[in-house]
C-alpha positions as CSV (number, residue, x, y, z in Angstrom):
1,M,-17.2,7.9,14.6
2,W,-15.5,4.1,14.4
3,T,-12.9,2.2,15.0
4,K,-11.2,-1.1,13.5
5,D,-9.0,-3.8,15.3
6,I,-6.3,-3.8,13.3
7,A,-4.4,-7.1,15.0
8,G,-0.6,-7.1,13.0
9,G,-0.2,-3.4,14.2
10,V,-0.3,-0.3,11.6
11,W,3.2,1.2,10.7
12,S,2.6,3.1,7.8
13,T,-0.2,6.4,7.2
14,A,-3.7,5.7,5.6
15,A,-4.8,6.8,2.4
16,A,-8.0,7.9,0.9
17,S,-10.7,7.5,-2.0
18,A,-14.0,7.2,-3.6
19,G,-15.6,5.9,-0.1
20,M,-12.4,3.5,1.5
21,V,-9.3,3.7,3.3
22,V,-6.2,1.5,2.5
23,V,-3.9,1.1,5.4
24,G,-1.1,-1.8,5.8
25,D,-0.4,-3.5,8.8
26,H,3.2,-5.1,10.1
27,D,1.5,-8.9,9.2
28,G,2.3,-8.0,5.4
29,A,-1.7,-7.2,4.9
30,M,-3.4,-4.5,2.8
31,H,-6.8,-3.6,4.4
32,A,-9.5,-1.6,2.4
33,L,-11.6,0.0,4.7
34,D,-15.4,1.6,4.0
35,A,-14.2,5.5,4.7
36,A,-18.3,5.9,6.0
37,T,-18.2,2.6,8.7
38,G,-14.8,0.9,8.8
39,E,-16.0,-2.2,7.9
40,G,-13.6,-4.0,6.2
41,R,-14.0,-4.8,2.4
42,W,-10.9,-7.2,1.4
43,L,-7.2,-7.4,2.4
44,A,-4.2,-7.8,-0.2
45,R,-1.2,-9.6,1.2
46,A,2.3,-8.7,1.1
47,G,5.3,-11.0,1.7
48,A,6.2,-9.2,4.7
49,A,5.3,-6.3,7.0
50,I,4.2,-3.0,5.1
51,W,5.0,-0.1,7.4
52,S,4.8,2.1,3.0
53,S,2.4,4.0,3.3
54,P,0.2,3.7,0.0
55,A,-0.2,6.4,-2.4
56,I,-3.8,6.3,-4.5
57,V,-3.9,7.7,-8.4
58,D,-6.9,6.3,-10.8
59,G,-8.9,3.2,-9.1
60,K,-5.2,1.7,-8.1
61,F,-2.8,2.1,-5.0
62,V,1.0,1.6,-4.9
63,F,2.7,0.4,-1.5
64,G,6.0,-1.2,-0.9
65,S,6.8,-3.5,1.6
66,Y,9.3,-5.5,3.4
67,D,9.5,-8.6,0.9
68,R,11.2,-6.0,-1.7
69,Y,8.4,-5.2,-3.9
70,L,6.1,-2.6,-5.1
71,R,2.6,-3.5,-5.6
72,M,-0.1,-1.9,-7.7
73,V,-3.4,-3.1,-6.3
74,D,-7.0,-2.2,-8.1
75,L,-8.6,-0.1,-4.8
76,E,-12.2,-2.1,-5.9
77,T,-11.1,-5.3,-6.2
78,G,-7.8,-5.7,-4.4
79,A,-6.8,-7.2,-7.0
80,Q,-2.9,-7.1,-7.6
81,V,-2.2,-5.6,-11.0
82,W,2.0,-5.9,-11.1
83,R,4.9,-5.8,-8.7
84,A,8.5,-5.0,-9.0
85,D,11.8,-5.5,-6.9
86,H,12.6,-2.4,-6.4
87,G,15.8,-4.2,-4.5
88,G,15.4,-3.6,-0.8
89,R,13.1,-2.9,2.1
90,S,10.6,-0.4,1.7
91,H,9.9,2.5,4.4
92,S,9.3,4.9,1.9
93,A,5.8,5.7,0.3
94,P,5.7,6.1,-3.5
95,A,5.1,9.1,-5.5
96,I,3.2,8.9,-8.4
97,E,2.5,11.6,-11.3
98,D,2.1,11.4,-15.2
99,G,2.1,8.1,-15.3
100,K,5.6,7.1,-13.3
101,I,5.9,5.8,-9.9
102,W,9.0,6.9,-7.5
103,V,10.1,4.7,-5.1
104,G,13.2,4.7,-2.3
105,S,14.4,1.7,-1.0
106,A,16.7,0.5,1.8
107,S,18.9,-0.9,-0.4
108,G,20.2,2.7,-0.9
109,W,18.4,3.3,-4.1
110,Y,15.6,5.8,-5.6
111,Y,13.9,4.1,-8.6
112,C,11.3,5.2,-11.1
113,F,9.3,2.7,-12.2
114,G,7.1,3.6,-15.5
């Protein structure tokens, strides 16, 4: 068992895959942690708070933030693959299937990318 201090406070549910756990914080950082030890591997920065829980698929994960962007990030390196404006703050977790990503926005719109 381990614990990890996430200074910004955690508002999202974590996702786990390939020996890593990813979780966003209120300060706009997505943390990648070693699932066995809790040691930090990297941080991916968003422009605002992350309340959206990440969804993992094919070695990448997708999450939204309060800066209006949906991001796809490489799970191994933390490098941003792409980002898209989804019109408003994001509270909801994206759903992924068959190369499509669905996510809601506080703007009142629901989006499908892909």
